[in-house]
C-alpha positions in Angstrom: 6.5 -7.2 103.7 7.2 -3.5 103.5 10.6 -4.1 105.1 11.4 -6.7 102.5 10.2 -4.5 99.7 12.3 -1.5 100.9 15.5 -3.6 101.3 15.3 -5.6 98.1 13.6 -3.1 95.8 11.0 -5.7 94.6 8.1 -4.6 92.5 4.6 -5.2 93.8 4.0 -8.0 91.3 7.3 -9.7 92.5 6.3 -9.4 96.1 2.9 -10.9 95.6 4.3 -13.8 93.6 6.8 -14.8 96.3 6.5 -18.4 97.5 7.8 -19.8 100.7 10.6 -21.6 98.8 11.9 -18.2 97.5 12.8 -17.1 101.0 16.0 -18.5 102.6 16.3 -17.2 106.1 19.0 -19.5 107.4 22.8 -18.9 107.0 23.3 -16.8 103.9 19.8 -15.4 104.1 18.5 -14.2 100.7 15.4 -14.0 98.5 15.2 -15.4 94.9 12.9 -13.6 92.5 11.9 -14.0 88.9 11.8 -10.4 87.8 10.9 -8.4 84.7 11.8 -10.3 81.5 11.9 -13.6 83.4 15.3 -12.7 84.8 16.1 -14.5 88.0 18.0 -12.7 90.7 19.1 -13.2 94.3 19.2 -10.5 96.9 20.9 -10.9 100.3 18.9 -10.0 103.4 20.0 -7.9 106.4 20.0 -9.4 109.9 17.0 -7.4 110.9 15.0 -8.4 107.8 16.0 -12.0 108.3 14.9 -12.0 111.9 11.4 -10.6 111.0 11.0 -13.1 108.1 12.2 -16.0 110.3 9.4 -15.2 112.8 6.8 -14.9 110.1 7.8 -18.1 108.4 7.8 -20.1 111.6 4.2 -19.2 112.7 
């Protein structure tokens, strides 16, 4: 989760409110977040972060 936080710049509250549906680790890997002020944004994930999240999500 630290890797995800560092790459995306998510706040702690945003990280803790992530759901499985918010993480897209296939082609075009990204994370969708509802941030401050109820603003939705999408951040692409690097190959390394995608690989780690893929392993965590498939356990």
